[in-house]
C-alpha positions as CSV (number, residue, x, y, z in Angstrom):
1,M,313.0,200.9,163.5
2,L,310.7,201.4,166.4
3,R,307.8,199.7,164.6
4,F,310.1,196.7,163.7
5,R,311.1,196.2,167.4
6,A,307.4,196.4,168.5
7,Y,306.6,193.8,165.9
8,N,309.2,191.4,167.3
9,V,308.0,192.0,170.8
10,Y,304.4,191.4,169.8
11,S,305.2,188.3,167.8
12,S,307.0,186.8,170.8
13,L,304.1,187.4,173.0
14,L,301.6,185.9,170.6
15,V,303.6,182.8,169.7
16,N,305.2,181.9,173.0
17,S,302.7,183.2,175.6
18,K,299.5,183.2,173.5
19,L,298.5,186.5,175.0
20,F,296.1,187.5,172.3
21,F,296.3,191.2,171.7
22,A,297.7,191.7,175.2
23,S,299.5,194.8,174.2
24,S,296.7,196.4,172.1
25,S,297.4,199.8,173.6
26,V,300.9,199.7,172.3
27,V,300.8,197.8,169.0
28,T,298.9,199.2,166.0
29,P,296.2,197.3,164.2
30,I,298.5,196.9,161.2
31,I,301.1,195.1,163.3
32,K,298.4,192.9,164.8
33,R,297.3,191.9,161.4
34,A,300.8,191.2,160.3
35,C,301.3,189.0,163.4
36,L,298.2,187.0,162.7
37,A,299.2,186.5,159.1
38,S,302.5,185.1,160.2
39,L,301.0,182.4,162.4
40,S,301.9,178.9,161.2
41,P,299.3,176.1,160.9
42,T,300.7,174.5,164.1
43,Q,299.8,177.7,166.0
44,L,296.1,177.5,165.0
45,I,293.4,174.9,165.6
46,S,293.4,172.4,162.8
47,F,290.5,173.1,160.5
48,G,288.9,172.5,157.1
49,E,286.9,174.9,154.8
50,D,283.4,174.6,153.5
51,R,282.1,175.8,150.2
52,H,280.6,178.9,151.6
53,G,283.6,180.7,153.0
54,G,283.4,179.1,156.4
55,V,285.5,177.0,158.7
56,I,284.9,173.5,160.0
57,V,286.7,172.3,163.2
58,N,286.5,168.6,164.0
59,M,287.9,168.2,167.5
60,E,289.2,164.6,168.1
61,K,292.0,164.7,170.6
62,P,291.8,165.8,174.3
63,M,293.2,169.3,175.0
64,D,293.7,171.4,178.1
65,S,290.9,173.9,178.3
66,K,293.2,176.9,178.8
67,V,295.4,175.9,175.9
68,F,292.3,175.3,173.8
69,S,290.8,178.7,174.8
70,S,294.0,180.5,173.7
71,L,294.2,178.6,170.4
72,L,290.5,179.3,169.7
73,N,290.9,183.0,170.2
74,D,294.0,183.2,168.1
75,S,292.3,181.1,165.4
76,L,289.1,183.2,165.4
77,S,291.2,186.4,164.9
78,H,293.1,184.7,162.1
79,W,289.9,183.6,160.4
80,R,288.4,187.0,160.7
81,E,291.5,188.5,159.0
82,Q,291.2,185.9,156.3
83,G,287.6,187.0,155.6
84,K,286.0,183.7,156.9
85,K,282.3,183.8,157.8
86,G,280.8,180.9,159.7
87,V,282.7,178.6,162.0
88,W,281.5,175.1,162.9
89,I,283.0,173.3,165.9
90,K,282.2,169.6,166.4
91,L,282.8,168.3,169.9
92,P,282.6,164.6,170.5
93,L,281.1,163.3,173.7
94,G,284.5,162.7,175.2
95,L,285.4,166.4,174.8
96,S,282.3,167.9,176.5
97,S,284.6,169.7,179.0
98,L,285.5,172.2,176.2
99,V,281.8,173.3,175.6
100,D,282.1,176.1,178.2
101,V,285.3,177.4,176.4
102,V,283.6,177.4,173.0
103,V,280.4,179.1,174.4
104,K,282.4,181.8,176.1
105,A,284.2,182.5,172.7
106,G,280.8,183.5,171.3
107,F,279.5,180.2,169.9
108,R,276.0,178.9,170.1
109,Y,274.5,175.4,170.0
110,H,273.4,174.3,166.5
111,H,272.5,170.6,167.0
112,A,273.4,167.5,168.9
113,E,273.6,163.8,168.1
114,P,274.1,160.9,170.5
115,D,277.9,161.2,170.1
116,Y,278.6,164.9,169.5
117,L,277.6,168.5,169.9
118,M,277.9,171.0,167.0
119,L,278.4,174.7,167.9
120,V,278.5,177.6,165.4
121,H,279.8,181.2,165.3
122,W,279.2,183.9,162.7
123,I,282.2,186.1,162.4
124,P,281.4,189.2,160.1
125,N,279.1,192.1,161.1
126,I,276.6,191.2,158.4
127,A,273.4,189.1,158.4
128,D,274.0,185.6,159.7
129,T,273.3,183.1,156.8
130,L,274.3,179.9,158.6
131,P,271.6,177.2,157.8
132,A,269.3,176.3,160.7
133,N,269.2,172.9,162.2
134,A,267.0,170.3,160.5
135,S,263.4,171.5,160.9
136,H,261.3,168.4,160.1
137,R,260.7,164.9,161.2
138,V,259.5,162.4,158.6
139,G,257.0,159.6,159.4
140,I,255.1,156.9,157.5
141,G,251.8,155.1,157.7
142,A,251.5,151.8,156.0
143,F,248.2,150.8,154.2
144,V,248.5,147.1,153.6
145,T,245.6,145.0,152.2
146,N,245.1,141.4,151.2
147,S,243.0,139.8,148.5
148,N,240.0,139.5,150.9
149,R,239.8,143.3,151.1
150,E,241.2,143.3,154.6
151,V,243.6,145.9,156.0
152,L,246.5,145.2,158.3
153,V,245.9,147.1,161.6
154,V,247.4,147.3,165.0
155,Q,246.7,148.5,168.5
156,E,249.6,150.3,170.2
157,C,251.0,149.8,173.7
158,N,252.2,153.4,174.0
159,G,251.5,156.9,172.8
160,I,248.2,158.7,172.4
161,F,246.3,155.5,171.2
162,K,247.3,153.4,174.2
163,G,244.2,151.9,175.8
164,T,241.8,153.5,173.4
165,G,240.9,150.3,171.5
166,V,241.5,152.1,168.2
167,W,242.8,150.0,165.3
168,K,245.2,151.9,163.1
169,M,247.7,151.4,160.3
170,P,251.3,150.5,161.3
171,T,253.2,153.7,161.6
172,G,256.8,154.8,162.4
173,T,259.6,157.3,161.9
174,V,262.0,157.3,159.0
175,N,265.6,156.9,160.2
176,E,268.4,159.2,159.1
177,G,269.6,158.1,155.7
178,E,266.6,155.9,155.1
179,D,264.3,156.1,152.1
180,I,260.6,156.4,152.7
181,S,259.9,153.2,150.9
182,T,262.4,151.3,152.9
183,A,261.1,152.8,156.2
184,A,257.5,151.7,155.4
185,I,258.6,148.1,154.7
186,R,260.8,148.0,157.8
187,E,258.0,149.4,160.1
188,V,255.4,146.9,158.9
189,K,257.9,144.0,159.4
190,E,259.0,145.2,162.9
191,E,255.4,145.7,164.2
192,T,253.6,142.8,162.6
193,G,256.2,140.4,161.1
194,I,254.5,140.8,157.7
195,E,256.9,141.0,154.7
196,T,255.8,143.6,152.1
197,E,256.7,145.3,148.8
198,F,256.3,149.0,148.4
199,V,253.7,150.2,145.9
200,E,253.4,154.0,146.2
201,V,252.8,157.1,148.3
202,L,249.1,157.8,148.4
203,A,249.2,161.1,150.3
204,F,251.2,163.1,152.8
205,R,250.3,165.5,155.6
206,Q,252.3,168.4,156.9
207,S,251.9,169.7,160.5
208,H,253.9,172.0,162.8
209,Q,254.9,172.4,166.4
210,S,255.1,168.6,166.7
211,F,258.0,166.4,168.0
212,F,260.3,168.7,170.0
213,Q,258.6,171.7,168.3
214,K,259.7,170.5,164.9
215,S,257.5,170.3,161.8
216,D,256.3,166.9,160.7
217,L,255.8,165.3,157.3
218,F,253.8,162.1,157.4
219,F,253.6,159.9,154.3
220,V,250.7,157.4,153.8
221,C,252.1,154.5,151.8
222,M,250.5,151.6,150.1
223,L,252.3,148.2,150.3
224,Q,251.6,144.8,148.9
225,P,251.9,141.9,151.4
226,C,254.3,139.0,150.6
227,S,253.3,137.0,153.8
228,F,250.2,136.9,155.9
229,N,250.9,135.3,159.2
230,I,251.2,138.0,161.9
231,E,254.0,138.0,164.5
232,M,253.5,141.2,166.3
233,Q,256.2,143.1,168.3
234,P,254.9,142.9,171.9
235,S,257.1,145.8,173.2
236,E,255.2,148.3,171.0
237,I,252.1,146.5,169.7
238,E,249.3,145.2,171.9
239,A,247.4,143.5,169.1
240,A,247.4,143.1,165.4
241,Q,245.0,141.6,162.8
242,W,243.7,141.6,159.3
243,M,240.4,143.6,159.6
244,P,237.6,144.0,157.0
245,I,238.0,147.4,155.4
246,K,234.4,148.4,156.3
247,D,235.0,147.6,160.0
248,Y,238.2,149.7,159.9
249,A,236.4,152.7,158.4
250,D,233.4,152.4,160.6
251,Q,235.3,152.9,163.9
252,P,233.9,155.9,165.7
253,F,237.4,157.5,165.9
254,M,237.8,157.2,162.1
255,R,234.4,158.8,161.5
256,D,234.9,161.6,164.0
257,N,238.4,162.5,163.0
258,E,238.4,164.5,159.7
259,L,242.0,163.7,158.8
260,F,241.8,160.0,159.4
261,D,238.5,159.9,157.6
262,F,240.1,161.6,154.5
263,V,243.0,159.2,154.5
264,A,240.7,156.1,154.8
265,K,238.7,157.4,151.8
266,I,241.8,157.9,149.7
267,C,243.0,154.4,150.5
268,F,239.7,152.8,149.7
269,S,239.4,154.8,146.5
270,K,242.8,153.4,145.5
271,L,241.6,149.9,146.0
272,D,238.6,150.6,143.7
273,G,240.9,151.9,141.0
274,N,239.8,155.5,141.3
275,Y,243.0,157.0,142.6
276,S,246.6,157.1,141.5
277,G,249.4,157.8,144.0
278,L,253.2,158.5,143.6
279,K,255.6,155.7,142.6
280,P,259.3,155.9,143.4
281,L,261.6,156.3,140.4
282,P,265.2,155.6,141.3
283,S,267.8,157.9,139.9
284,T,271.4,159.0,140.5
285,T,272.7,162.5,141.1
286,S,275.7,164.0,139.4
287,S,277.7,163.2,142.5
288,G,276.8,159.5,142.3
289,K,274.3,159.5,145.1
290,K,271.2,157.4,144.8
291,T,267.9,159.1,145.2
292,F,264.2,158.6,144.5
293,L,261.7,160.8,142.6
294,Y,258.1,160.1,143.5
295,F,255.7,160.7,140.6
296,N,252.3,159.8,139.3
297,H,252.6,156.7,137.3
298,D,249.9,157.9,134.9
299,A,252.5,160.2,133.6
300,S,255.0,157.4,132.8
301,H,254.9,158.3,129.1
302,L,256.8,161.5,130.0
303,L,259.9,159.5,130.9
304,T,260.2,157.8,127.5
């Protein structure tokens, strides 16, 4: 009878006042678990579940920080009792006032985008297996040549090549959700106005501790021009031209920089028919998502 009365008292405190475990010296852990199990969905933060035993909270509506703090603490205890593991909370820019509450509840930053911040918390006392934030940036360099054995080159207004007089391939960063082949075509068009068709990936380079300390994957791509009149982008490009391949390769910077020299030799070997790169093969995953497999076209017979 005494335990039943204590249960009623504790339930009242929990539901009406949101005093999370306020009477822990009085109420046994068994009663606390019973109270948490009795919470209705309206007394918890709205959440979804991922495929790995975790919880996803997508905050959308404004909420008083004190009310949110109480709900978050109650919800964390409920999820702990339910055996949940990782908790993800997505806070849009308009709810940045709740960041302090979430951090004080034991969460850490995971990643940020222009319109939201993602925070995570690992509940159980075992090794944290939450995946880390994206670790790589992907870039492209575009090797574009015409029938006169001239290569499309630019001089940049910004970056490390600003004011150096170095002529280089058009380069750029692959956008989120953008294919490598699409990015290469887009960058050439944006910088020089030249329309192109993607041919293949000739090589790629991996480096570390690069952009915001991330690793970097840079794909050298060959493209076929569909137009030839240059209309450069003045905000990024100082100059652009079709340059004889030999003049491009003979630049002192090219000869003195091992990586650039290697890339140039690979590109020229391709023009001479002595090198095969990786062509994109479109395919569809079991979930219906379109993807590309890059493979050596000399092995096309394997696909039949």
